[in-house]
Structure formats: structure tokens, C-alpha cells
N, CA, C and O of each residue as an XYZ file, in Angstrom:
632
protein
N      97.378     98.420     99.866
C      96.843     97.051     99.814
C      97.984     96.023     99.768
O      99.078     96.330     99.293
N      97.742     94.871    100.235
C      98.709     93.796    100.210
C      98.774     93.238     98.770
O      97.813     93.329     98.007
N      99.958     92.650     98.422
C     100.035     92.018     97.119
C      99.192     90.794     96.974
O      98.902     90.112     97.957
N      98.774     90.490     95.707
C      98.053     89.266     95.492
C      98.960     88.082     95.739
O     100.139     88.139     95.388
N      98.467     87.026     96.321
C      99.299     85.918     96.723
C      98.934     84.654     95.921
O      97.762     84.308     95.772
N      99.952     83.995     95.421
C      99.794     82.654     94.854
C     100.564     81.725     95.811
O     101.727     81.952     96.146
N      99.877     80.708     96.215
C     100.428     79.793     97.228
C     100.945     78.538     96.604
O     100.257     77.948     95.770
N     102.124     78.099     96.965
C     102.737     76.855     96.453
C     102.647     75.896     97.585
O     103.225     76.133     98.646
N     101.909     74.767     97.387
C     101.813     73.777     98.478
C     103.123     73.171     98.890
O     103.208     72.524     99.934
N     104.157     73.370     98.083
C     105.505     72.849     98.463
C     106.368     73.865     99.160
O     107.541     73.601     99.426
N     105.804     75.045     99.470
C     106.598     76.066    100.189
C     106.888     75.580    101.585
O     106.197     74.729    102.145
N     107.986     76.184    102.146
C     108.236     75.902    103.519
C     107.145     76.514    104.364
O     106.417     77.387    103.892
N     107.012     76.066    105.632
C     105.976     76.606    106.510
C     106.176     78.116    106.744
O     105.197     78.855    106.857
N     107.413     78.570    106.817
C     107.682     79.975    107.041
C     107.108     80.786    105.886
O     106.476     81.815    106.121
N     107.312     80.347    104.639
C     106.789     81.030    103.482
C     105.307     80.984    103.441
O     104.658     81.959    103.060
N     104.733     79.828    103.841
C     103.271     79.746    103.861
C     102.657     80.717    104.931
O     101.622     81.346    104.709
N     103.334     80.794    106.064
C     102.878     81.730    107.108
C     102.933     83.144    106.590
O     102.016     83.926    106.837
N     103.973     83.487    105.888
C     104.121     84.853    105.377
C     103.061     85.145    104.299
O     102.610     86.284    104.178
N     102.671     84.155    103.536
C     101.679     84.364    102.527
C     100.251     84.509    103.106
O      99.351     84.987    102.415
N     100.051     84.103    104.352
C      98.769     84.288    104.993
C      98.441     85.727    105.168
O      97.264     86.067    105.288
N      99.444     86.625    105.191
C      99.210     88.065    105.279
C      98.394     88.552    104.098
O      97.780     89.616    104.189
N      98.361     87.835    103.016
C      97.649     88.253    101.829
C      96.212     87.795    101.847
O      95.481     88.092    100.903
N      95.758     87.077    102.883
C      94.428     86.585    102.942
C      93.405     87.752    102.925
O      93.628     88.778    103.567
N      92.320     87.592    102.209
C      91.325     88.656    102.116
C      91.583     89.607    100.982
O      90.748     90.461    100.687
N      92.750     89.475    100.324
C      93.034     90.291     99.163
C      92.298     89.717     98.000
O      92.270     88.498     97.835
N      91.669     90.583     97.147
C      90.923     90.051     96.036
C      91.835     89.337     95.045
O      92.886     89.875     94.699
N      91.487     88.200     94.600
C      92.360     87.409     93.785
C      91.601     86.512     92.864
O      90.383     86.634     92.735
N      92.311     85.594     92.207
C      91.761     84.643     91.239
C      90.919     83.621     91.951
O      91.334     83.113     92.993
N      89.749     83.296     91.432
C      88.931     82.253     92.042
C      88.875     80.950     91.256
O      88.760     79.865     91.826
N      88.960     81.084     89.916
C      89.041     79.870     89.043
C      89.301     80.315     87.600
O      89.252     81.505     87.292
N      89.569     79.375     86.747
C      89.726     79.682     85.341
C      88.278     79.892     84.756
O      87.389     79.058     84.932
N      88.106     81.012     84.078
C      86.839     81.298     83.423
C      86.855     80.746     81.999
O      85.931     80.050     81.578
N      87.936     81.074     81.258
C      88.000     80.638     79.907
C      89.406     80.686     79.324
O      90.266     81.417     79.816
N      89.624     79.940     78.319
C      90.823     79.995     77.512
C      90.364     80.450     76.145
O      89.564     79.768     75.505
N      90.855     81.593     75.683
C      90.419     82.197     74.422
C      91.378     81.830     73.318
O      92.596     81.952     73.450
N      90.796     81.377     72.221
C      91.560     80.987     71.027
C      91.038     81.791     69.849
O      89.863     81.736     69.487
N      91.974     82.547     69.263
C      91.658     83.408     68.116
C      91.628     82.542     66.848
O      92.521     81.724     66.629
N      90.562     82.735     65.990
C      90.424     81.915     64.807
C      89.957     82.851     63.659
O      89.298     83.866     63.885
N      90.321     82.471     62.462
C      89.875     83.202     61.257
C      88.448     82.880     60.892
O      87.694     83.761     60.480
N      88.063     81.600     61.043
C      86.806     81.124     60.559
C      86.064     80.466     61.735
O      86.297     79.297     62.044
N      85.159     81.236     62.394
C      84.443     80.688     63.537
C      83.603     79.475     63.254
O      83.671     78.495     63.997
N      82.797     79.507     62.183
C      82.012     78.285     61.916
C      82.920     77.078     61.637
O      82.607     75.963     62.055
N      83.990     77.284     60.965
C      84.930     76.173     60.724
C      85.512     75.652     62.017
O      85.590     74.443     62.234
N      85.918     76.560     62.867
C      86.513     76.143     64.152
C      85.469     75.417     65.025
O      85.795     74.467     65.737
N      84.225     75.879     64.955
C      83.197     75.182     65.732
C      82.944     73.775     65.212
O      82.715     72.844     65.983
N      82.991     73.638     63.895
C      82.858     72.307     63.292
C      84.024     71.405     63.743
O      83.806     70.228     64.032
N      85.263     71.940     63.809
C      86.415     71.153     64.214
C      86.199     70.710     65.678
O      86.372     69.527     65.971
N      85.833     71.602     66.594
C      85.662     71.210     67.999
C      84.498     70.269     68.147
O      84.556     69.393     69.009
N      83.411     70.391     67.341
C      82.269     69.477     67.435
C      82.730     68.067     66.973
O      82.488     67.060     67.639
N      83.395     68.048     65.821
C      83.810     66.733     65.220
C      84.878     66.047     66.109
O      84.833     64.835     66.321
N      85.836     66.847     66.623
C      86.931     66.221     67.395
C      86.507     65.851     68.762
O      86.884     64.788     69.255
N      85.685     66.734     69.444
C      85.446     66.525     70.884
C      83.978     66.437     71.260
O      83.634     66.259     72.429
N      83.084     66.568     70.221
C      81.653     66.572     70.535
C      81.201     67.849     71.275
O      80.166     67.865     71.942
N      81.993     68.897     71.139
C      81.749     70.155     71.818
C      80.450     70.790     71.343
O      80.140     70.738     70.153
N      79.702     71.375     72.229
C      78.461     72.080     71.967
C      78.592     73.546     72.381
O      79.115     73.841     73.456
N      78.126     74.457     71.543
C      78.176     75.861     71.836
C      77.121     76.152     72.950
O      75.929     75.895     72.785
N      77.603     76.681     74.050
C      76.709     77.076     75.155
C      76.291     78.513     75.017
O      75.181     78.850     75.429
N      77.094     79.367     74.475
C      76.800     80.727     74.319
C      77.513     81.353     73.111
O      78.683     81.058     72.869
N      76.850     82.176     72.384
C      77.455     82.832     71.210
C      76.942     84.288     71.172
O      75.765     84.575     71.389
N      77.897     85.180     70.884
C      77.541     86.580     70.960
C      78.537     87.447     70.132
O      79.718     87.130     69.992
N      78.003     88.509     69.620
C      78.945     89.487     68.954
C      79.119     90.669     69.924
O      78.152     91.264     70.400
N      80.397     90.980     70.191
C      80.759     92.101     70.998
C      81.097     93.253     70.091
O      82.251     93.390     69.685
N      80.123     94.100     69.752
C      80.247     95.098     68.744
C      81.362     96.063     69.090
O      82.144     96.411     68.206
N      81.477     96.516     70.336
C      82.522     97.460     70.759
C      83.929     96.879     70.539
O      84.876     97.612     70.251
N      84.042     95.592     70.676
C      85.355     94.896     70.563
C      85.635     94.496     69.101
O      86.789     94.271     68.736
N      84.611     94.410     68.286
C      84.753     93.978     66.926
C      85.054     92.508     66.810
O      85.815     92.082     65.941
N      84.430     91.702     67.725
C      84.634     90.248     67.707
C      83.280     89.529     67.876
O      82.292     90.087     68.353
N      83.305     88.269     67.456
C      82.221     87.390     67.732
C      82.826     86.240     68.512
O      83.878     85.715     68.147
N      82.153     85.848     69.597
C      82.625     84.792     70.433
C      81.640     83.632     70.528
O      80.424     83.811     70.463
N      82.203     82.444     70.683
C      81.431     81.251     70.932
C      82.084     80.535     72.130
O      83.291     80.290     72.147
N      81.262     80.215     73.111
C      81.761     79.564     74.313
C      81.367     78.085     74.327
O      80.192     77.743     74.192
N      82.365     77.216     74.491
C      82.183     75.808     74.603
C      82.401     75.429     76.084
O      83.485     75.664     76.620
N      81.428     74.871     76.721
C      81.518     74.527     78.137
C      82.437     73.358     78.362
O      82.283     72.324     77.713
N      83.409     73.491     79.283
C      84.275     72.441     79.688
C      84.318     72.470     81.198
O      84.959     73.347     81.777
N      83.649     71.529     81.857
C      83.491     71.552     83.337
C      82.829     72.851     83.747
O      81.724     73.142     83.290
N      83.482     73.655     84.611
C      82.966     74.899     85.018
C      83.599     76.082     84.271
O      83.400     77.231     84.665
N      84.326     75.826     83.248
C      85.035     76.817     82.491
C      84.595     76.720     81.043
O      83.699     75.946     80.707
N      85.229     77.512     80.184
C      84.900     77.571     78.778
C      86.154     77.574     77.914
O      87.209     78.047     78.337
N      86.029     77.034     76.682
C      86.920     77.351     75.615
C      86.180     78.419     74.832
O      85.053     78.217     74.381
N      86.822     79.533     74.683
C      86.207     80.671     73.925
C      86.858     80.817     72.607
O      88.037     81.163     72.533
N      86.130     80.566     71.548
C      86.642     80.805     70.196
C      86.212     82.211     69.805
O      85.043     82.569     69.953
N      87.139     82.998     69.312
C      86.811     84.381     68.932
C      87.363     84.710     67.543
O      88.447     84.273     67.158
N      86.579     85.492     66.813
C      86.972     85.862     65.475
C      86.617     87.326     65.252
O      85.627     87.807     65.802
N      87.393     88.031     64.468
C      87.073     89.467     64.242
C      85.883     89.609     63.357
O      85.642     88.792     62.469
N      85.125     90.668     63.607
C      83.961     90.983     62.703
C      84.298     92.056     61.693
O      83.523     92.310     60.770
N      85.422     92.674     61.854
C      85.863     93.655     60.815
C      87.334     93.689     60.769
O      87.996     93.321     61.739
N      87.889     94.130     59.643
C      89.366     94.115     59.379
C      90.196     95.019     60.237
O      91.400     94.790     60.354
N      89.619     96.056     60.858
C      90.424     96.937     61.685
C      90.279     96.711     63.180
O      90.671     97.566     63.974
N      89.721     95.571     63.576
C      89.646     95.247     64.994
C      91.007     94.853     65.525
O      91.853     94.409     64.749
N      91.253     94.999     66.819
C      92.486     94.515     67.404
C      92.744     93.033     67.177
O      93.891     92.617     67.014
N      91.693     92.246     67.167
C      91.840     90.816     66.959
C      92.296     90.542     65.498
O      93.057     89.602     65.269
N      91.855     91.323     64.545
C      92.306     91.196     63.160
C      93.849     91.392     63.097
O      94.572     90.648     62.435
N      94.293     92.422     63.815
C      95.723     92.713     63.814
C      96.482     91.556     64.474
O      97.526     91.132     63.979
N      95.939     91.039     65.617
C      96.562     89.898     66.268
C      96.666     88.710     65.334
O      97.724     88.085     65.258
N      95.611     88.382     64.630
C      95.613     87.214     63.750
C      96.571     87.439     62.609
O      97.217     86.481     62.185
N      96.708     88.648     62.079
C      97.607     88.930     60.995
C      99.074     88.779     61.443
O      99.911     88.252     60.711
N      99.353     89.252     62.655
C     100.732     89.202     63.162
C     101.147     87.861     63.682
O     102.276     87.426     63.455
N     100.224     87.173     64.401
C     100.537     85.914     65.081
C      99.903     84.684     64.586
O     100.365     83.582     64.885
N      98.864     84.823     63.842
C      98.070     83.673     63.343
C      97.156     83.143     64.420
O      97.109     83.658     65.537
N      96.428     82.097     64.057
C      95.447     81.501     64.959
C      96.176     80.878     66.167
O      97.326     80.447     66.074
N      95.459     80.851     67.298
C      95.992     80.215     68.486
C      95.557     80.935     69.760
O      94.647     81.764     69.742
N      96.218     80.606     70.852
C      95.924     81.164     72.158
C      95.980     82.678     72.073
O      96.970     83.260     71.630
N      94.900     83.295     72.504
C      94.813     84.779     72.621
C      94.965     85.262     74.047
O      95.785     86.134     74.335
N      94.162     84.683     74.946
C      94.288     85.059     76.316
C      93.739     84.005     77.294
O      93.076     83.055     76.877
N      94.003     84.169     78.522
C      93.445     83.305     79.584
C      92.607     84.184     80.457
O      93.060     85.229     80.924
N      91.360     83.759     80.687
C      90.427     84.474     81.541
C      90.353     83.828     82.948
O      90.141     82.624     83.090
N      90.525     84.629     83.915
C      90.428     84.131     85.319
C      89.236     84.831     85.992
O      89.093     86.047     85.867
N      88.401     84.101     86.686
C      87.330     84.660     87.493
C      87.861     85.295     88.698
O      88.784     84.779     89.329
N      87.286     86.445     89.053
C      87.572     87.167     90.278
C      86.250     87.581     90.915
O      85.231     87.612     90.226
N      86.235     87.892     92.176
C      85.038     88.350     92.807
C      84.751     89.846     92.514
O      83.595     90.268     92.471
N      85.795     90.608     92.320
C      85.668     92.029     92.146
C      86.753     92.565     91.235
O      87.867     92.829     91.687
N      86.443     92.730     89.953
C      87.444     93.156     88.958
C      88.064     94.507     89.393
O      89.286     94.661     89.376
N      87.250     95.441     89.766
C      87.766     96.787     90.115
C      88.768     96.711     91.266
O      89.804     97.374     91.220
N      88.481     95.919     92.290
C      89.400     95.764     93.415
C      90.715     95.113     92.980
O      91.783     95.520     93.437
N      90.652     94.137     92.130
C      91.905     93.462     91.611
C      92.696     94.485     90.816
O      93.911     94.578     90.986
N      92.042     95.260     89.946
C      92.720     96.276     89.131
C      93.435     97.289     90.075
O      94.567     97.701     89.823
N      92.741     97.664     91.151
C      93.342     98.606     92.106
C      94.623     98.070     92.742
O      95.616     98.785     92.883
N      94.574     96.778     93.125
C      95.739     96.153     93.690
C      96.872     96.052     92.670
O      98.020     96.379     92.970
N      96.533     95.590     91.447
C      97.582     95.471     90.465
C      98.192     96.841     90.080
O      99.406     96.961     89.916
N      97.368     97.819     89.947
C      97.853     99.225     89.638
C      98.756     99.719     90.754
O      99.808    100.300     90.489
N      98.349     99.488     92.022
C      99.157     99.940     93.129
C     100.559     99.245     93.141
O     101.566     99.809     93.570
N     100.544     98.021     92.654
C     101.826     97.240     92.632
C     102.658     97.574     91.374
O     103.774     97.076     91.230
N     102.139     98.390     90.491
C     102.856     98.825     89.313
C     102.703     97.900     88.117
O     103.496     98.015     87.182
N     101.746     97.001     88.086
C     101.577     96.125     86.937
C     100.962     96.880     85.798
O     100.094     97.724     86.025
N     101.372     96.616     84.587
C     100.869     97.307     83.401
C      99.488     96.699     83.081
O      99.343     95.485     82.939
N      98.483     97.584     82.972
C      97.127     97.177     82.671
C      96.723     97.636     81.264
O      97.144     98.693     80.794
N      95.921     96.839     80.627
C      95.289     97.282     79.360
C      94.083     98.140     79.689
O      93.847     99.156     79.037
N      93.311     97.736     80.706
C      92.142     98.433     81.144
C      92.343     98.944     82.544
O      92.739     98.193     83.435
N      92.070    100.234     82.750
C      92.142    100.887     84.045
C      90.822    100.650     84.838
O      90.824    100.655     86.069
N      89.757    100.454     84.143
C      88.411    100.219     84.666
C      87.773     99.017     84.048
O      88.046     98.696     82.892
N      86.914     98.329     84.799
C      86.168     97.226     84.189
C      85.274     97.696     83.085
O      84.836     98.846     83.051
N      84.994     96.730     82.126
C      84.103     97.070     81.003
C      83.232     95.818     80.769
O      83.536     94.738     81.277
N      82.156     95.980     79.997
C      81.256     94.825     79.727
C      81.944     93.751     78.896
O      82.664     94.039     77.940
N      81.700     92.500     79.290
C      82.208     91.354     78.556
C      81.028     90.506     78.059
O      79.867     90.908     78.139
N      81.365     89.336     77.552
C      80.265     88.487     77.092
C      79.517     87.871     78.275
O      80.030     87.876     79.394
N      78.341     87.354     78.052
C      77.397     86.815     79.063
C      77.102     87.704     80.205
O      76.782     87.238     81.299
N      77.203     88.998     79.976
C      76.830     89.961     81.017
C      77.856     90.133     82.095
O      77.540     90.633     83.175
N      79.095     89.728     81.831
C      80.154     89.808     82.849
C      80.807     91.216     82.738
O      80.553     91.988     81.814
N      81.653     91.484     83.739
C      82.540     92.631     83.726
C      83.940     92.042     83.510
O      84.265     90.998     84.077
N      84.776     92.712     82.687
C      86.113     92.176     82.353
C      87.099     93.338     82.384
O      86.709     94.503     82.300
N      88.351     93.012     82.503
C      89.485     93.910     82.349
C      90.671     93.059     81.986
O      90.796     91.919     82.433
N      91.547     93.622     81.170
C      92.753     92.933     80.720
C      93.996     93.451     81.419
O      94.116     94.642     81.703
N      94.907     92.549     81.689
C      96.245     92.845     82.226
C      97.204     92.576     81.074
O      97.125     91.545     80.406
N      98.115     93.529     80.855
C      99.019     93.467     79.695
C      99.919     92.245     79.734
O     100.368     91.851     80.811
N     100.195     91.632     78.580
C     101.118     90.471     78.575
C     102.493     90.771     79.103
O     103.130     89.884     79.671
N     102.991     92.008     78.937
C     104.326     92.334     79.465
C     104.389     92.168     80.981
O     105.457     91.898     81.530
N     103.240     92.330     81.669
C     103.207     92.201     83.103
C     103.034     90.763     83.545
O     103.300     90.441     84.704
N     102.595     89.888     82.649
C     102.230     88.521     82.970
C     102.974     87.509     82.193
O     102.397     86.523     81.735
N     104.314     87.734     82.021
C     105.220     86.756     81.409
C     104.745     86.345     80.022
O     104.830     85.174     79.652
N     104.233     87.334     79.237
C     103.899     87.032     77.848
C     102.503     86.591     77.538
O     102.185     86.297     76.386
N     101.631     86.535     78.577
C     100.277     86.072     78.386
C      99.303     87.206     78.701
O      99.378     87.831     79.759
N      98.403     87.456     77.781
C      97.330     88.453     78.037
C      96.339     87.770     79.039
O      95.858     86.663     78.801
N      96.068     88.458     80.126
C      95.180     87.937     81.184
C      93.884     88.749     81.179
O      93.923     89.979     81.157
N      92.764     88.081     81.199
C      91.426     88.685     81.259
C      90.878     88.385     82.642
O      90.771     87.217     83.013
N      90.522     89.417     83.426
C      89.887     89.226     84.685
C      88.369     89.294     84.418
O      87.885     90.189     83.726
N      87.641     88.330     84.983
C      86.234     88.191     84.692
C      85.409     88.179     86.006
O      85.655     87.370     86.900
N      84.452     89.075     86.089
C      83.537     89.083     87.245
C      82.126     88.766     86.762
O      81.581     89.456     85.900
N      81.547     87.717     87.330
C      80.190     87.306     86.897
C      79.161     88.079     87.652
O      77.964     87.885     87.439
């Protein structure tokens, strides 16, 4: 498979022509969510409501992940606030080591499995080899931060 392509509108025409070879390759379609890890979900929701008038559009506990999520709609994307539901979840470890703040960025894709195949073929380090259930009935998979310049990336298929 061809590599995933990111196009820079300031590239020379030769580079733009070369990047056209990547057309049709499954890739990012838009930002789905920005995930922020918090210790106190009700307190964080109060903060976002008071500061920005934010309203919770979706709230759910992901039992297998050991997290509770609340999604605040921003245009066609979300701010996702997430908190651990038990002390031995991966998110609990994250909060203990790093504190509250940015946890991951979620990008929408048309086909998570196809994107994972492309990334694996290119040698990128994946957290998930196969898609798994996410919030709101989506399929998700994570790409390791070591592969993405220090940021955990969540691929989201609606």
C-alpha cells in the first residue's frame, strides 16, 4: 500500500504531484475529539460549563477501558473529558504519572482497519492491531505516541 499523505499547500508543484500518488489511500478525514484526562469529571464539567457554556452531548462509561467519558460538542468535533473508574486503569496510571491534561487526539477515518494495515505495513508502532469498540458506537484504534512525535493518536470510525 502507498504511504498516508499529508499535503502542505505551500509545497512546490513537483512535491504536490508526487503526493497525488497517495490519493485513495485511507487517511484522516477530520478531528473527532481532543481528549483531556481529569481526576474529577463532575468538577471538570462544571468548569467547562461555567467558563464556556459547554453542554454535555454524550456521556458513557467504557467498562473495558475503566473510564467514564463526557463529550462536549464543538462544531463538528468534541472535547472529550475522561476520568478513570478504578485505580488500576491505564488512565489512573497516566494521571498519576503526568497529571491532568491532554491525553490524546482523535482523528476520524473512513476505515480504521485499513488505516491500521497501512500504518503497520509502514512500520509504525501501534497500540491496537485491530479496531475495538469506542464511545458512541464507534470503532477505534490507538497509534503509539512514540510513532507520532509524542502524541497518542486515536483513529475513530463512525
